[in-house]
C-alpha positions as CSV (number, residue, x, y, z in Angstrom):
1,X,108.5,-48.9,109.7
2,X,111.2,-50.5,111.8
3,X,110.5,-53.2,114.3
4,X,111.8,-50.9,117.1
5,X,109.0,-48.5,116.4
6,X,106.3,-51.1,116.7
7,X,104.0,-51.1,119.7
8,X,103.7,-54.2,121.9
9,X,100.2,-54.8,120.4
10,X,101.6,-54.7,116.9
11,X,104.2,-57.3,117.7
12,X,101.5,-59.5,119.3
13,X,99.2,-59.1,116.2
14,X,102.1,-59.8,113.9
15,X,102.6,-63.2,115.5
16,X,99.0,-64.1,114.9
17,X,99.0,-62.8,111.3
18,X,101.7,-65.3,110.3
19,X,99.7,-68.3,111.5
20,X,96.3,-69.1,110.0
21,X,95.2,-70.9,113.1
22,X,96.1,-68.2,115.6
23,X,94.1,-65.0,116.3
24,X,94.6,-61.9,118.4
25,X,91.6,-61.4,120.7
26,X,90.6,-58.3,122.6
27,X,88.4,-58.4,125.6
28,X,87.0,-55.5,127.7
29,X,87.0,-55.6,131.4
30,X,85.9,-53.2,134.1
31,X,88.8,-50.7,134.7
32,X,90.9,-51.8,137.6
33,X,90.2,-55.6,137.2
34,X,92.5,-56.1,134.2
35,X,94.9,-58.4,136.2
36,X,92.0,-60.6,137.4
37,X,91.1,-61.1,133.7
38,X,94.7,-61.9,132.8
39,X,94.8,-64.5,135.6
40,X,91.6,-66.1,134.5
41,X,92.8,-66.2,130.9
42,X,96.0,-68.0,132.0
43,X,93.9,-70.3,134.2
44,X,91.3,-71.3,131.6
45,X,93.2,-71.0,128.3
46,X,97.0,-71.3,128.6
47,X,99.3,-70.3,131.5
48,X,101.9,-69.2,128.9
49,X,99.5,-67.1,126.9
50,X,101.0,-63.9,125.5
51,X,99.0,-60.8,126.3
52,X,99.1,-57.0,126.2
53,X,97.2,-55.1,129.0
54,X,95.7,-51.7,128.5
55,X,93.2,-49.7,130.6
56,X,89.9,-51.6,130.6
57,X,91.1,-54.1,128.0
58,X,93.4,-57.1,127.5
59,X,94.7,-58.5,124.2
60,X,96.1,-62.0,123.8
61,X,96.8,-64.6,121.1
62,X,94.9,-67.9,121.0
63,X,94.5,-70.8,118.6
64,X,91.2,-71.4,116.9
65,X,90.5,-74.4,119.2
66,X,90.7,-72.1,122.3
67,X,87.8,-69.8,121.3
68,X,85.3,-71.9,123.4
69,X,87.4,-71.3,126.5
70,X,87.4,-67.5,125.9
71,X,83.6,-67.5,125.8
72,X,83.5,-69.3,129.2
73,X,85.5,-66.5,130.8
74,X,83.5,-64.7,133.5
75,X,85.7,-61.7,134.2
76,X,85.3,-60.0,130.8
77,X,82.4,-58.0,129.3
78,X,82.9,-58.2,125.5
79,X,85.0,-60.2,123.1
80,X,86.4,-58.9,119.8
81,X,88.7,-60.4,117.1
82,X,91.5,-58.0,116.3
83,X,91.5,-57.9,112.5
84,X,94.3,-55.3,112.0
85,X,96.8,-53.1,113.9
86,X,98.8,-50.4,112.1
87,X,100.4,-47.0,112.6
88,X,99.8,-43.9,110.5
89,X,101.8,-40.8,110.0
90,X,99.3,-38.0,109.9
91,X,99.9,-34.5,108.4
92,X,98.2,-32.9,111.4
93,X,97.2,-30.1,109.0
94,X,95.1,-31.6,106.2
95,X,91.9,-33.4,107.1
96,X,91.4,-34.7,103.5
97,X,95.0,-36.0,103.3
98,X,94.8,-37.8,106.7
99,X,91.4,-39.4,105.8
100,X,92.9,-40.6,102.5
101,X,95.4,-42.7,104.5
102,X,92.5,-44.7,105.9
103,X,91.0,-45.2,102.4
104,X,94.3,-46.4,101.1
105,X,94.8,-48.8,104.0
106,X,91.4,-50.4,103.6
107,X,91.8,-50.8,99.8
108,X,95.4,-52.0,99.7
109,X,96.6,-53.3,103.1
110,X,93.8,-54.2,105.6
111,X,92.8,-57.8,105.0
112,X,89.8,-59.0,106.9
113,X,89.1,-62.4,105.3
114,X,90.8,-64.6,108.0
115,X,89.1,-62.9,110.9
116,X,85.7,-62.6,109.0
117,X,85.7,-66.4,108.5
118,X,86.4,-66.9,112.2
119,X,83.7,-64.4,113.2
120,X,81.2,-66.3,111.0
121,X,82.0,-69.6,112.6
122,X,82.0,-68.2,116.2
123,X,78.7,-66.3,115.9
124,X,76.8,-68.8,113.8
125,X,76.1,-66.3,111.0
126,X,74.6,-68.2,108.1
127,X,74.4,-65.3,105.6
128,X,76.7,-64.1,102.8
129,X,79.9,-62.3,103.8
130,X,81.2,-62.3,100.2
131,X,78.2,-61.4,98.0
132,X,78.4,-60.8,94.3
133,X,77.7,-57.5,92.7
134,X,74.4,-58.8,91.4
135,X,73.3,-60.0,94.8
136,X,74.3,-56.7,96.3
137,X,72.4,-54.6,93.8
138,X,69.2,-56.6,94.2
139,X,68.9,-55.9,97.9
140,X,70.5,-52.5,98.3
141,X,67.3,-50.5,97.6
142,X,65.3,-52.6,100.0
143,X,67.9,-52.2,102.7
144,X,67.9,-48.4,102.4
145,X,64.2,-48.3,102.8
146,X,64.3,-50.6,105.8
147,X,66.9,-48.4,107.5
148,X,64.6,-45.3,107.1
149,X,61.7,-47.2,108.6
150,X,63.5,-48.9,111.5
151,X,66.4,-46.6,112.7
152,X,64.2,-44.3,114.8
153,X,62.7,-47.2,116.6
154,X,65.7,-49.4,117.1
155,X,68.0,-46.7,118.5
156,X,65.7,-46.3,121.5
157,X,66.7,-49.7,122.8
158,X,70.0,-50.8,124.3
159,X,70.5,-53.9,122.3
160,X,73.3,-54.0,119.8
161,X,72.0,-54.7,116.3
162,X,70.7,-58.2,115.7
163,X,72.1,-61.6,116.8
164,X,74.2,-62.9,113.9
165,X,72.9,-66.4,114.5
166,X,69.4,-65.2,113.5
167,X,70.5,-64.4,109.9
168,X,69.0,-66.3,107.0
169,X,71.1,-68.2,104.4
170,X,70.4,-65.7,101.6
171,X,71.0,-62.5,103.6
172,X,73.9,-60.3,102.8
173,X,75.9,-59.1,105.7
174,X,74.6,-56.0,107.3
175,X,77.3,-54.0,109.2
176,X,78.2,-50.7,110.8
177,X,81.5,-49.1,111.7
178,X,82.1,-47.1,114.9
179,X,85.2,-45.3,116.0
180,X,86.7,-44.6,119.4
181,X,89.4,-42.0,119.2
182,X,92.1,-40.7,121.6
183,X,94.5,-37.9,120.8
184,X,94.6,-34.8,118.7
185,X,93.7,-35.1,115.0
186,X,92.5,-33.1,112.1
187,X,89.3,-35.2,111.9
188,X,86.5,-36.4,114.2
189,X,85.6,-40.0,115.2
190,X,82.6,-39.9,112.9
191,X,84.8,-39.0,109.9
192,X,86.9,-42.1,110.5
193,X,83.9,-44.3,110.8
194,X,82.3,-43.0,107.6
195,X,85.5,-43.2,105.7
196,X,86.4,-46.7,106.7
197,X,82.8,-47.9,106.5
198,X,82.4,-46.5,102.9
199,X,85.6,-48.2,101.7
200,X,84.6,-51.5,103.3
201,X,81.3,-51.3,101.5
202,X,83.0,-50.8,98.1
203,X,85.5,-53.6,98.9
204,X,83.1,-56.3,100.2
205,X,79.7,-55.2,99.0
206,X,78.1,-55.3,102.4
207,X,74.9,-53.4,103.4
208,X,75.3,-50.4,105.7
209,X,72.8,-50.7,108.6
210,X,73.3,-48.6,111.7
211,X,70.5,-50.2,113.7
212,X,69.8,-53.8,112.6
213,X,73.4,-54.8,111.7
214,X,74.9,-58.2,112.3
215,X,78.5,-57.2,112.4
216,X,80.0,-54.2,114.2
217,X,83.5,-53.1,113.3
218,X,85.0,-51.0,116.0
219,X,88.0,-48.9,115.0
220,X,90.0,-47.7,118.0
221,X,92.4,-44.9,117.1
222,X,94.9,-44.1,119.8
223,X,97.1,-41.2,118.6
224,X,98.6,-42.7,115.5
225,X,97.7,-46.4,116.0
226,X,94.5,-47.9,114.5
227,X,93.1,-51.1,115.9
228,X,90.3,-52.7,113.9
229,X,88.0,-55.0,115.9
230,X,85.2,-57.4,114.9
231,X,82.7,-57.6,117.7
232,X,81.9,-61.2,118.7
233,X,79.6,-60.7,121.7
234,X,76.1,-59.6,120.7
235,X,75.4,-58.6,124.2
236,X,77.8,-57.9,127.1
237,X,78.5,-60.8,129.3
238,X,77.9,-58.7,132.4
239,X,74.2,-58.9,132.0
240,X,73.9,-62.5,133.0
241,X,72.2,-63.8,136.1
242,X,70.0,-60.9,137.0
243,X,66.3,-60.6,136.0
244,X,65.1,-57.9,138.5
245,X,67.4,-55.0,138.4
246,X,67.6,-52.5,141.3
247,X,69.1,-49.0,141.5
248,X,72.6,-50.3,142.5
249,X,72.6,-53.8,140.9
250,X,76.2,-54.9,140.5
251,X,77.4,-56.2,137.2
252,X,78.0,-60.0,137.2
253,X,81.6,-59.5,135.8
254,X,82.4,-57.2,138.8
255,X,81.0,-59.8,141.2
256,X,83.2,-62.5,139.7
257,X,86.3,-60.4,140.0
258,X,85.5,-59.5,143.6
259,X,85.1,-63.2,144.4
260,X,88.4,-64.1,142.7
261,X,90.2,-61.7,145.0
262,X,88.9,-63.6,148.0
263,X,90.3,-66.9,146.6
264,X,87.4,-69.2,147.7
265,X,88.2,-72.9,148.5
266,X,85.8,-75.9,148.6
267,X,83.8,-75.9,151.8
268,X,84.3,-72.2,152.6
269,X,81.4,-70.2,154.0
270,X,80.9,-67.1,151.9
271,X,78.5,-64.4,153.0
272,X,77.3,-61.1,151.4
273,X,75.8,-59.0,154.2
274,X,74.5,-56.3,151.9
275,X,73.3,-58.4,149.0
276,X,70.9,-56.0,147.3
277,X,69.6,-57.8,144.2
278,X,71.8,-60.8,144.9
279,X,74.4,-60.4,142.2
280,X,77.3,-61.5,144.4
281,X,75.8,-64.6,146.0
282,X,74.3,-65.8,142.6
283,X,77.7,-65.5,140.9
284,X,79.4,-67.2,143.9
285,X,76.9,-70.1,143.9
286,X,77.4,-70.6,140.1
287,X,81.2,-70.5,140.1
288,X,81.9,-72.1,143.5
289,X,79.2,-74.7,144.0
290,X,81.2,-76.5,146.7
291,X,81.1,-73.4,148.9
292,X,78.2,-72.6,151.3
293,X,76.6,-69.2,150.3
294,X,74.6,-67.0,152.7
295,X,73.2,-63.6,151.8
296,X,71.1,-61.0,153.5
297,X,70.1,-57.4,153.6
298,X,68.5,-55.0,156.0
299,X,65.8,-53.9,153.5
300,X,62.9,-56.4,153.0
301,X,62.4,-55.3,149.4
302,X,66.0,-56.1,148.6
303,X,65.6,-59.6,150.0
304,X,62.5,-60.2,147.9
305,X,64.3,-58.9,144.8
306,X,67.3,-61.1,145.5
307,X,65.1,-64.2,146.0
308,X,63.5,-63.5,142.6
309,X,66.9,-63.3,140.9
310,X,68.0,-66.5,142.6
311,X,64.9,-68.3,141.5
312,X,65.5,-67.2,137.9
313,X,69.2,-67.8,137.7
314,X,70.5,-70.2,140.3
315,X,67.6,-72.6,140.9
316,X,70.1,-75.5,141.3
317,X,72.3,-73.6,143.7
318,X,72.0,-73.5,147.5
319,X,71.8,-69.9,148.7
320,X,70.3,-69.1,152.1
321,X,68.7,-65.6,152.3
322,X,68.0,-63.6,155.5
323,X,66.8,-60.2,156.5
324,X,69.3,-58.9,159.0
325,X,71.3,-55.9,160.3
326,X,75.0,-55.8,159.4
327,X,75.8,-54.5,162.9
328,X,74.3,-57.7,164.4
329,X,74.9,-60.6,162.1
330,X,73.5,-64.0,163.3
331,X,76.8,-65.9,163.3
332,X,79.0,-67.3,166.0
333,X,82.4,-65.7,166.6
334,X,85.1,-66.8,164.1
335,X,82.7,-68.7,162.0
336,X,82.8,-67.2,158.4
337,X,85.6,-67.8,155.9
338,X,84.8,-65.1,153.4
339,X,82.8,-61.8,153.2
340,X,82.3,-60.2,149.8
341,X,80.0,-57.2,149.5
342,X,79.2,-54.0,147.7
343,X,79.0,-51.4,150.5
344,X,76.6,-48.3,150.3
345,X,78.4,-45.7,148.2
346,X,76.6,-42.6,149.4
347,X,76.0,-41.6,145.8
348,X,73.3,-43.8,144.3
349,X,72.2,-45.2,147.7
350,X,72.7,-44.2,151.3
351,X,74.5,-41.1,152.6
352,X,78.2,-40.6,153.3
353,X,77.3,-39.1,156.8
354,X,75.6,-42.4,157.6
355,X,78.5,-44.4,156.1
356,X,80.9,-43.1,158.8
357,X,78.9,-44.8,161.5
358,X,77.8,-47.8,159.4
359,X,81.3,-48.7,158.2
360,X,82.8,-48.7,161.7
361,X,80.0,-50.9,163.0
362,X,80.3,-53.2,160.0
363,X,84.0,-53.7,160.2
364,X,83.9,-54.4,163.9
365,X,81.1,-57.0,163.4
366,X,83.1,-58.6,160.5
367,X,86.0,-58.9,162.8
368,X,83.8,-60.9,165.2
369,X,82.5,-63.4,162.6
370,X,85.5,-63.9,160.4
371,X,87.8,-66.8,161.2
372,X,91.0,-65.8,163.0
373,X,94.1,-65.6,160.8
374,X,92.4,-67.1,157.7
375,X,89.2,-65.1,157.2
376,X,89.1,-62.9,154.1
377,X,87.0,-59.9,153.2
378,X,86.6,-58.1,149.9
379,X,84.8,-54.8,150.2
380,X,83.8,-52.5,147.3
381,X,83.1,-48.9,148.1
382,X,83.1,-45.4,146.6
383,X,83.4,-43.8,150.0
384,X,87.2,-44.3,150.6
385,X,87.3,-41.8,153.4
386,X,84.7,-43.5,155.6
387,X,86.3,-46.9,154.9
388,X,89.8,-45.6,155.8
389,X,88.5,-44.1,159.0
390,X,86.8,-47.4,159.9
391,X,89.9,-49.4,159.1
392,X,92.0,-47.0,161.3
393,X,89.7,-47.7,164.2
394,X,89.5,-51.5,163.6
395,X,93.0,-51.8,162.3
396,X,94.2,-54.5,164.8
397,X,91.5,-56.9,163.4
398,X,92.7,-56.7,159.8
399,X,95.6,-56.7,157.5
400,X,95.0,-54.9,154.1
401,X,96.5,-57.3,151.6
402,X,95.5,-55.3,148.5
403,X,93.6,-52.2,147.4
404,X,92.4,-51.6,143.9
405,X,91.1,-48.4,142.2
406,X,88.2,-49.4,140.0
407,X,85.6,-47.8,137.8
408,X,82.0,-48.9,138.6
409,X,79.3,-47.5,136.3
410,X,81.3,-44.3,135.8
411,X,82.1,-43.9,139.5
412,X,85.7,-44.1,140.8
413,X,85.5,-46.7,143.5
414,X,87.9,-48.8,145.6
415,X,88.2,-52.5,146.5
416,X,89.7,-53.4,149.8
417,X,91.0,-56.9,150.3
418,X,91.4,-57.7,154.0
419,X,92.7,-60.6,155.9
420,X,91.7,-61.3,159.5
421,X,94.5,-61.1,162.0
422,X,94.8,-63.4,165.0
423,X,93.6,-60.7,167.5
424,X,90.8,-62.1,169.5
425,X,87.6,-60.1,169.1
426,X,86.7,-60.0,172.8
427,X,90.2,-58.6,173.5
428,X,90.0,-56.0,170.7
429,X,89.9,-52.3,171.7
430,X,88.9,-49.8,169.0
431,X,91.5,-47.2,168.3
432,X,90.9,-43.5,168.4
433,X,90.7,-41.9,165.0
434,X,93.0,-39.2,164.0
435,X,91.0,-36.6,162.1
436,X,92.8,-35.3,159.1
437,X,91.7,-32.1,157.5
438,X,90.8,-32.7,153.8
439,X,90.9,-30.0,151.2
440,X,89.4,-30.0,147.8
441,X,91.8,-29.1,144.9
């Protein structure tokens, strides 16, 4: 294959494959926040880091000594080591012939040793990743019996396998292979996983275990390009901070990305007027300890839940909690630096009919409390129509500096980044809204 036909990811991976101390890392991020993850990567690792951005994922090259900084990143959900990237020329007519290409690649071309050794060091796995044939045969029968007894129970939970750091010294690596496939092929995703998984077992003498595995190998096939990942994160990083989950609890990674868009500075007053379970104020207090965090909600149960989460995750952080109405916030005019909040979507909570009134009242009240010229607001909502109507009415109070389309729990949402203008609130006159007829395609 000529260099001209290589993808950007292949070129990135080739650079890492020629240096024993450099690795290509893949991280997942909520769709729409990829650039926030790139910016954090440059900030915490290397401003000149080379990266490839894809939908919901970024790839970049790092040295071995920089892995610790990757694990400190707060914008990303999961971390993988990219073990191989290659292109295939499929027949598009013969399933058996196409699957044979994967078998040949595993046996003859795909070399996992460098990335396996890194995975072992990062995860703290103490078992055997290169067992002998004798060691494998001794435990194979016991492992098959264990799978039969535990699979039905383990698949009910959400936890991915077992923590690699819990492995014993004499344990042979237990693994599973999964496949994510995009494009038209003669085979299914399960065929790819079984084919590659079987060849890896023959090559490395590992134990197949679909439920209590230590290593998950994720094969992502996009048309003709196969990317082989070794999962590093045992559990997604988005589950940090929160102990008491509510129906609309926001992922910690989403909270961090929203806060980054507001660009907090030391001494800023940051409020979340619709805090729910407290995800945003907790993340703000942990990441920006020099800011003053105030949170509130109109529902007493939400305030209680938020206090429980704060007590569990941010005991050393100062967060003031209040029960209030967003249409009458207890602040002086032009007092608050930043407002970051997850507004009622009208899907999992609230109703869109109510949003049309609530959003207008809310934006006018924010215009009162935000500091003139410098106040910033980052609003997350599914209900774009209600938000656009409210902004049309309160337009003189804000300048929309950015709007992102994001995916939140399977829902297509929007993030509005607003900056307060210098229009005085007591001189502001709401604009009449021009009603536009919407049609459904």
